[in-house]
C-alpha positions in Angstrom: -22.1 -5.4 2.5 -19.3 -8.3 3.1 -16.9 -9.8 0.7 -13.6 -11.9 0.9 -11.7 -8.6 0.4 -12.9 -7.4 3.5 -11.1 -10.5 5.3 -8.3 -10.2 3.6 -7.5 -6.3 3.7 -8.9 -6.0 7.4 -11.8 -3.5 6.4 -15.5 -3.8 6.9 -16.9 -3.0 3.9 -15.7 -3.7 0.1 -15.6 0.0 -0.3 -12.4 1.7 -1.8 -12.2 5.3 -2.1 -9.5 6.7 -4.3 -9.0 10.3 -3.4 -6.2 13.0 -3.8 -7.0 14.2 0.0 -5.3 12.6 3.0 -8.2 13.7 5.1 -10.9 12.4 2.6 -8.8 8.8 2.5 -8.4 8.9 6.4 -12.3 9.3 6.7 -13.3 6.7 3.9 -10.9 4.2 6.5 -12.2 5.2 9.9 -16.0 4.6 8.3 -15.1 1.1 7.4 -13.9 1.2 3.8 -10.4 1.5 2.5 -9.5 5.0 1.4 -6.8 4.9 -1.0 -4.8 8.3 -1.4 -3.5 9.4 -4.6 0.2 10.3 -4.5 0.5 11.7 -8.0 0.1 15.3 -6.5 3.0 15.0 -4.5 6.5 16.2 -6.2 8.2 15.8 -3.1 8.9 12.3 -1.4 8.9 14.1 2.2 5.3 15.6 1.5 4.2 12.3 0.8 5.4 10.8 3.8 4.5 13.7 5.9 1.1 13.1 4.6 0.9 9.1 5.5 2.4 9.9 8.7 -0.5 12.2 9.2 -2.9 9.5 8.1 -1.0 6.8 10.2 -2.2 9.2 12.9 -5.4 9.7 12.3 -7.2 6.6 10.7 -7.6 5.1 14.1 -5.7 2.4 13.1 -7.9 1.5 10.1 -6.3 0.1 6.9 -5.5 2.5 4.1 -3.9 2.2 0.6 -2.4 4.5 -1.8 -2.4 5.1 -5.4 0.5 5.6 -7.8 0.5 6.8 -11.7 3.4 4.3 -13.4 3.9 2.6 -16.5 4.9 -0.9 -16.7 7.6 -0.3 -19.3 10.3 2.4 -17.9 10.0 5.1 -20.7 13.2 7.4 -21.7 13.1 10.2 -19.3 15.1 13.0 -18.6 14.9 16.1 -15.8 11.9 18.2 -16.0 13.8 21.0 -17.8 15.0 18.4 -20.7 11.2 17.2 -21.3 10.3 20.8 -21.4 12.6 21.1 -24.4 10.4 18.7 -26.3 7.3 21.0 -25.9 6.5 22.9 -29.1 6.4 26.7 -28.8 3.1 26.7 -30.6 1.5 24.8 -27.7 3.2 27.2 -24.9 1.8 29.8 -26.8 -1.4 28.4 -27.3 -2.0 27.6 -23.4 -0.7 31.2 -22.1 -3.2 33.0 -24.9 -6.1 30.7 -23.7 -5.6 31.6 -19.9 -5.4 35.2 -20.5 -8.9 35.1 -22.7 -10.3 33.0 -19.8 -9.0 35.8 -17.4 -7.2 33.3 -15.2 -4.5 35.4 -13.3 -0.7 34.7 -12.9 0.6 32.9 -10.2 1.4 35.0 -7.0 5.2 36.3 -7.4 7.5 33.5 -5.9 5.2 30.6 -6.2 6.1 27.6 -7.6 5.4 27.0 -11.0 6.7 23.5 -11.8 3.3 21.8 -11.2 2.6 18.2 -10.7 5.7 15.8 -11.5 3.8 13.0 -10.0 3.3 11.6 -13.7 7.2 11.1 -13.8 8.4 7.5 -13.5 11.1 8.2 -11.5 8.6 10.4 -9.2 6.2 7.5 -8.8 9.2 5.0 -8.0 10.0 7.8 -5.1 6.6 7.4 -4.2 6.6 3.5 -4.1 9.5 4.2 -1.9 8.1 6.2 0.6 4.8 4.1 1.0 6.5 1.1 1.8 7.8 2.8 4.6 4.2 3.1 6.4 1.6 0.6 7.3 -0.1 0.7 3.8 -2.4 -2.6 2.9 -2.6 -1.8 -1.1 -0.5 -0.2 -3.7 -3.1 0.5 -7.0 -1.5 1.7 -10.2 -3.7 4.0 -12.0 -1.8 3.0 -15.3 -1.9 -0.4 -15.3 0.6 -3.5 -14.2 3.4 -1.7 -12.3 6.8 -2.9 -13.8 7.6 -6.4 -12.5 10.4 -5.4 -10.0 8.2 -3.0 -8.1 5.4 -5.9 -8.2 7.8 -8.4 -6.4 9.3 -5.5 -4.1 5.7 -4.9 -2.7 4.8 -8.5 -2.8 8.2 -8.8 -0.7 6.5 -6.7 1.8 3.4 -8.3 2.2 1.3 -6.1 0.2 -1.2 -6.6 -2.6 -1.1 -4.8 -5.6 -4.1 -3.3 -7.4 -4.4 -2.3 -11.6 -6.8 -0.3 -13.6 -8.0 -2.0 -16.8 -10.9 -0.7 -19.2 -10.3 -3.9 -21.4 -10.7 -7.9 -20.1 -7.2 -8.4 -21.9 -5.4 -5.5 -20.0 -7.0 -7.5 -16.9 -5.3 -10.7 -17.7 -2.1 -9.4 -18.6 -2.1 -7.6 -15.3 -2.8 -10.9 -13.5 -0.3 -12.5 -15.9 2.5 -9.9 -14.4 1.7 -10.9 -10.5 -1.3 -8.1 -10.3 -3.6 -9.4 -7.0 -6.6 -7.3 -7.5 -8.3 -6.0 -11.0 -10.2 -2.5 -10.9 -12.3 -2.9 -13.7 -13.0 0.9 -14.7 -15.4 1.6 -17.0 -16.2 4.2 -19.6 -18.3 6.5 -17.4 -15.6 7.2 -14.7 -13.6 10.2 -13.9 -9.7 10.6 -14.7 -7.8 8.2 -17.3 -10.6 6.0 -18.6 -11.3 3.3 -21.4 -13.9 2.9 -24.0 -16.1 0.0 -22.4 -19.0 0.9 -20.3 -19.2 0.0 -16.7 -22.0 -2.6 -16.8 -20.6 -4.6 -19.7 -16.8 -4.3 -18.6 -17.3 -5.6 -15.1 -18.7 -9.1 -16.0 -16.6 -9.4 -19.0 -13.2 -9.0 -16.7 -14.8 -11.3 -13.9 -15.5 -14.2 -15.9 -11.6 -13.1 -17.6 -9.5 -13.6 -14.3 -9.7 -15.6 -11.3 -8.7 -12.7 -8.7 -11.2 -10.1 -7.3 -12.5 -7.5 -9.3 -13.5 -4.2 -8.1 -15.9 -2.4 -10.2 -15.6 1.5 -11.2 -17.1 4.0 -13.2 -20.2 5.8 -12.4 -20.7 4.4 -8.8 -22.4 6.7 -6.1 -25.3 4.9 -4.8 -26.1 1.6 -3.0 -28.3 0.8 -5.9 -25.3 1.3 -8.2 -22.7 -1.1 -5.5 -25.4 -3.6 -5.6 -25.7 -3.7 -9.2 -21.8 -4.1 -9.1 -22.3 -7.0 -6.8 -24.9 -8.6 -9.4 -22.1 -8.4 -11.9 -19.3 -10.6 -10.1 -17.2 -7.6 -8.5 -15.9 -8.2 -4.9 -16.3 -4.5 -4.0 -16.3 -1.1 -5.6 -13.8 1.5 -6.5 -15.1 5.1 -5.8 -13.5 8.1 -6.8 -15.2 11.2 -8.2 -17.8 10.9 -5.4 -15.4 12.2 -2.8 -15.1 15.5 -4.4 -17.9 17.0 -2.8 -17.3 16.1 0.8 -16.7 18.4 3.5 -13.4 16.8 4.1 -12.6 17.5 0.6 -10.5 21.1 0.9 -7.8 20.7 -1.7 -8.2 23.8 -4.2 -11.1 26.4 -3.6 -14.4 26.8 -3.2 -14.9 27.4 -7.2 -14.1 23.4 -7.4 -17.2 22.1 -5.9 -19.4 24.7 -7.0 -18.9 23.6 -10.3 -19.3 20.0 -9.5 -22.6 20.8 -7.5 -23.9 22.7 -10.6 -23.0 19.8 -13.1 -25.3 17.6 -14.7 -24.0 13.7 -16.1 -23.7 15.1 -19.3 -21.0 17.8 -18.4 -18.0 16.0 -18.5 -15.8 15.2 -21.9 -13.0 12.5 -22.7 -10.4 13.9 -23.9 -6.1 13.9 -23.9 -5.4 17.4 -22.8 -5.2 16.4 -19.0 -2.1 14.3 -19.3 -1.7 13.3 -22.4 -4.0 10.1 -22.1 -7.9 9.5 -22.3 -9.2 11.1 -19.3 -12.6 12.3 -18.4 -12.7 16.0 -17.2 -15.5 18.5 -16.2 -16.8 20.2 -19.4 -15.6 24.0 -18.8 -14.2 26.9 -20.8 -10.9 25.5 -20.3 -11.7 22.0 -22.2 -14.0 23.7 -24.7 -11.1 26.0 -25.7 -9.0 22.7 -26.5 -11.8 21.6 -28.1 -11.8 24.2 -30.7 -10.8 24.0 -34.4 -7.4 25.9 -33.9 -6.5 24.6 -30.9 -3.0 22.3 -31.2 -3.5 18.4 -30.6 -2.2 17.3 -26.7 1.2 16.1 -26.4 1.9 12.5 -25.7 2.1 11.7 -21.8 4.0 13.1 -19.6 4.8 16.2 -21.9 1.1 17.5 -21.7 0.9 17.6 -18.0 4.4 19.5 -18.3 2.7 21.8 -20.5 -0.5 22.4 -18.8 0.7 22.0 -15.3 1.2 25.5 -14.3 -1.7 26.6 -15.8 -4.0 24.1 -13.5 -1.9 25.7 -10.8 -3.2 28.8 -11.6 -6.5 27.8 -12.7 -7.0 26.1 -9.1 -6.2 29.7 -7.5 -9.6 31.0 -9.1 -12.7 31.8 -7.7 -14.4 30.9 -11.7 -16.4 27.9 -11.8 -16.4 28.2 -15.5 -12.8 27.6 -16.2 -12.1 24.8 -13.7 -9.8 21.9 -14.5 -10.8 18.9 -13.0 -11.2 14.7 -13.3 -14.8 13.7 -12.8 -17.0 10.8 -13.9 -20.5 10.9 -15.0 -21.5 10.4 -11.6 -21.1 13.9 -11.4 -24.7 14.2 -11.7 -25.8 12.8 -8.4 -23.1 14.8 -6.7 -25.6 17.5 -5.5 -24.3 18.4 -1.9 -21.6 18.6 0.0 -21.9 16.1 3.1 -19.2 14.6 5.2 -17.4 11.3 4.2 -19.4 9.1 7.0 -22.5 10.3 6.0 -21.8 9.5 2.5 -20.6 6.0 3.2 -23.3 5.2 5.6 -26.2 6.2 2.8 -24.5 3.9 0.4 -24.5 1.3 2.4 -28.5 1.6 3.6 -29.3 2.1 0.2 -27.6 -1.2 -0.5 -29.3 -3.1 1.8 -32.4 -1.8 1.1 -31.9 -2.9 -2.6 -30.5 -6.1 -1.8 -33.7 -6.7 0.3 -36.2 -5.3 -2.7 -34.5 -8.1 -5.0 -34.9 -11.0 -2.8 -38.4 -10.6 -3.3 -38.3 -10.6 -6.7 -38.2 -14.4 -6.6 
């Protein structure tokens, strides 16, 4: 399993592993893929710097990348306090009442309740500043093309830029803006995702652009990776599948318990997480937001600010039924906790077996 991207980025296999955990990202890189650390959970530039320094020391010299969340157009943005004033009181009341009904306790006394601020444009820019101080090999943007000045700066540092796309027209626009690698993310994917399925989307984007395309959405096996290559992809982008690895230790055991018990139909695409459509694990928290009396989600970044403390509180509970976690439909294949190296080795072995089987069909 090797494509031109392997030589370009210095990796053994074109398996790109997105994860919010530096431990998982480093393990993916050590195993021969490209670990891509999601930066959105880092509110403080110093915390991200520490995480990347740790990766520098724990990837055995193997390449890694980072993923930011930055809109192409700079939004009107004030401080967190200013933005919070734009959140209707009715929405705040609904969140508090829902947490009470679900039995989610308040945060411990004195614990920071500001939540994740990485969705703010200014914070994302600080992530770029920090990342370029480390030997990263890729910057990906979960919201499409970064602003043109960011792309220019990243290119000046000799680092390629990747951007996620849910439509062929988005992919063409990314390339026109200077993006080097397009991640074709299908409807099945976890987190922010569009409305076109991976099987349809990947060949559409491959035909639309002349840059390498990574297939994303619903990939959790060597057979699926082989299918992605057959559709014209130069590699695969996997996110959800790493959530049930041994190295993933963010949150508590209830998160992995919920994921291990879920089937492929136990997800929902909703705007309640950030204000933009994202696929989450279906739980009592998502069902509360789907109720008739629930308010409509707010636009990004207000929705994230609204629920940020709630997510912190939910993450502290040991109740799998209220977990708030982005995950794709591939969750139905995530049935055991295993080390990253074992997961990747199995994928590569099954990829080889699949390709060999297909050659015999001629």
